[in-house]
C-alpha angles and dihedrals in degrees: 000000000000106000100188142040107240118221095231095182090066101032091057087070088068090223100098147027108224135166150126123245119239122221099247126087105042138103102243115124123221135332086024094048109191137321100033110165100181126096096198102064101076099262119140110278091227092054093051088049091050093046092051091051092050094050094039091056093049096043093037093235112164108170119027122190122190143155141227101262117226102166092256136131092244119135126201122204099208089193093072096065100276093102112154117227097112131105091253106047116190124257117267143104103227139043133196135192142163095194119111117232094031117114120206118207143183129183124229144168099178107344117105119263110212115201115197126192123184100206095194105049092022110237139144139215137181128194138189110223120186119156093283094047092046091050092052091048101248090171096055091043090053089053091047090053090049089052092051095043103037105011089253117181110211094217087060091061134097114208133192131193109211132211109308140140110299137207093270091068106023108096114173137167122290088241092058093046092053092051092050093047090050093050102034107019136265093282091078094078142040114195107314096342125099127212107212085179092060093045089054094045092048093054094049095049088050090063092052109272117140116239085234091066091054125076128187129202114239090212119109111202093208090054097043107048087145085074109020140029120254122194091195099044091042099049094247095295105110146091134265133248120222119232112197144179130190135177111237123236116262116260 
């Protein structure tokens, strides 16, 4: 059984392994059925450990770094000694690296996982973009950290927005819609529904990226709870997918 959805747009470069886990193929019991990868949602610790071993073996992930996500715009450069594999990961919502063999990961169940590949350096980044992180421009902040750390030029990057709740299912307050429309343009909403995907794409295009360098998954997590976890569709009692990106070893 394939345990993760590969990000083919990035993997086709041959530079990275990138994907997002699906919810089947693990050992977690309801309501976390079954491949929950997150420790913070109330699932049994031994089940999470077993699930990670199962996924890591299939995806060939050896050294996962992650953070305690707080819906911020904070970014961690794991290459400067703040790599996150400890039991008390630092608070942030994005990570970057230029080291091969290091996997960067974030956990989602509706929020947008943003995968970034700097084709020239090469270097990688990954960001967790809920509405707060999106509004605070977490994707742009991640690129700024990559520039500061590795000299990354945004226009040399390929970016993918992974499976997440889409406009069809993401109803929010009128106040929030107005704030997003003012900051990111009227295309981000339709009636009372918000598109986090459009808001993130618009902010990336605003700093010079071409729309051709940005791909967006067609999967809505709230529509496809057969494949993915959805915090909103499952009333907050569910597991988390792991989105990961790792620079491949040189041939």
